[in-house]
N, C-alpha and C positions, 0 to 999 in steps of 0.2 A: 838053178841051184848055184851056178858060178856067180850069178848076180847077187844072190842072197849072201854068199860067203864073202864076196868082195865088199858089199856094202856094210855087212856086219863089222868087218875090219875097219871100215871108215868111221863107223859109230864109235868103236872102241878107241880109235885114235883121237876122236874129238872129245872123249871123256876127260882128257887131261885139262880141259878148259874149265871144268866144274869140280866142285867138292862134293863127292857122293854122300858123305855123312852129314854135311852141313849145307845142303843145297838151299839157298834162299830163293825167295820169289823172283828177285832180280836175275839171279843166275839161271833159274828155270826159263825166264823170258828170253835171256840171251841164248840159251841152249835151243829153244824153239826157233829163234831167228836163224841160228846156224843151220838147223835142219831144213828150214825153208830155202836157204841159199843153196844147200846141197841138192835139194829137189829141183830147184830152178835150172840147175846145170844138166839135168837128165833130159834127153831129147825124146826117147821112146815113150809113148803114152802107156804102153803095157808096163814098162819098167817103172814109170812114175807111180802107177797104181800099186805095184808090189812094194816099192820103196816107201810110199806114203803110209801103208799099213805098218811097216816096220818102224817108221818114225813115231807113229802114234803109240805103239807098244812101248817104245823106248822112253818117250816123254811121260807116259802113264806110270811106268816103273819109278822114274825119278821123282815124280810128284808124290808117289806113295811113300817114298823114303826121305822126304824133305824135312825131317825133324832134326833138331840139334842132337848131337851125340855127346852125352855127359860122361865125365870120368867116373870110375867106380866110387871114388871118394865123394864126389859131388852127389851121386845118386844116393849114397848112404846118408849124406848130410840132409838131403831132402826128406828121406824117410824119417830121420830123427826129428826134423823140423815138424813134420806132420804128426808124429807121436806126441810131441810137445803140445801142438795145437789141440789134439784130441783130449789131452788131460784137462782142458778147460771147458769141455762140453757141459752145458747146463748152467754155467756161471751167468749171472744176470747182466742185462744191458743197462748202461747209464751213459747218457750223452757226455762226452768229454773225458770219460774214464779210460785210463791207460793200463789198468790191471794192477796186480794180478787177481784181485777179487771181483772186480767189475770191469767191463769193457764197453767202448763203442767200437764201430767197425774198424776204423783206421787205427785205433788204440790197440785192438786185438792183433791186427796184421803186423804192426810195428813192434809190439811186444814179443810176438813169437819169433820174428826175424832177429830181434836184438839178442835173444838168448844164444844165437849162433854167430854173433859178431857183426851183424848187418844193421846199420843205423838208418832206418827209413824215417821219412817225415811222419809226424803224427797226424797229418792231414791227408785225406784220400785224394784230393785234387792234386796235391804235390806228389804223392806216391805215383800218380799216373804219368809223371814225367821221369820217373826213376827207372833204372834197368834198361832193357831193350824191348821194343814193341814186338808182340807176338800175334800172329793171325789166329782166328778162332779155330781153324782146322789144323792147328799145329801146337795145341796146348799140351803141356806136360805138368806132372805133379809139382806143386810148389809155386806155379805161376800165380800172379795176382790178377784177378778179374774185377772189372769195374762196371758199375751200373749207375744210372740216374736214380734219384729217390723222389719221394712225393714232394719234397721241399726244395730240390736242387734244380728244377726245370730241366734243361737239356744238358746241364753240366754234371760232372762226376759228383755223386752223392753217397756212394756205397762201394765197399771193397771186400773181397773174400779171397781165400787161398784155395787153389785147385787141389782136390783130393785124388781124383782120377778123371780121365777124359777118353772118350771114344771119338777119335777124329774122323772116322768114316761117317758117323751119323751127326756129328756136331754136338753131341750131348756131353755133359760133364757134371761132376759133383763138386761142391766147394764148401769149405768150412768158414763160418763168419759169425760175427757178433750181430745177430738180428735183434729186433725189438723184443723178441721172445727169448733172448739169451743166445749164448754160443751154441751153434748147431750146424749140422751138415744138411745142405739143401741141394736139390736137383735143379739143373738149368732147364726150367720149364715154366709155363704159366706166367705169373707176374714178372719174372725176371727176363723173359725172352725179349719183349719190346724195349726193355730198359738197358739192355746190354750195350756197353760203349766200346770196350776193348780190353786188352790184356798186356801185362808187362812181365818180363822174366828177369829176376834178380840174380839167380845163380845160373851162370851161362857157360861154365867151363867144366 
């Protein structure tokens, strides 16, 4: 019991080295390395077993909470942005169209963001360089998700906006200008092998 209390205190002390609400993958990696160093300094095999279990629990909790923490203002902004996107559901697809009556995929994402003061490139490949990179198990509403298309080879050829995400399962829904018009699609089937990555435009 004394060992558990003492080591719990050690874990709490080490927490100052990481940001609990904005834990990045790099920070988690550093946190794991710190735990490994702490474990290496323990001589007793029994103590190592107990401490190892505690470390695994600690790291798991941090990985589960490794999403960005947005301000209430930004969260509302994203909700408004998605409401704007939903207003265009059903509008037809036209290659090169930037709205508001017709859209192509990048024209749609850039149009929606522009209504809220964000000037994105009208090209999906360039949009893939904007904002910050987001891992698929850390998606949030409003993130841009990118895919290859039938004509783009291995390059970015399509973009959508995340509507909601279940980061435990890796599933998400996104709204986009598909060849059948603006619609909400599930990340499944056709899209899974074509997924390239995600970018976050609203980060604070």
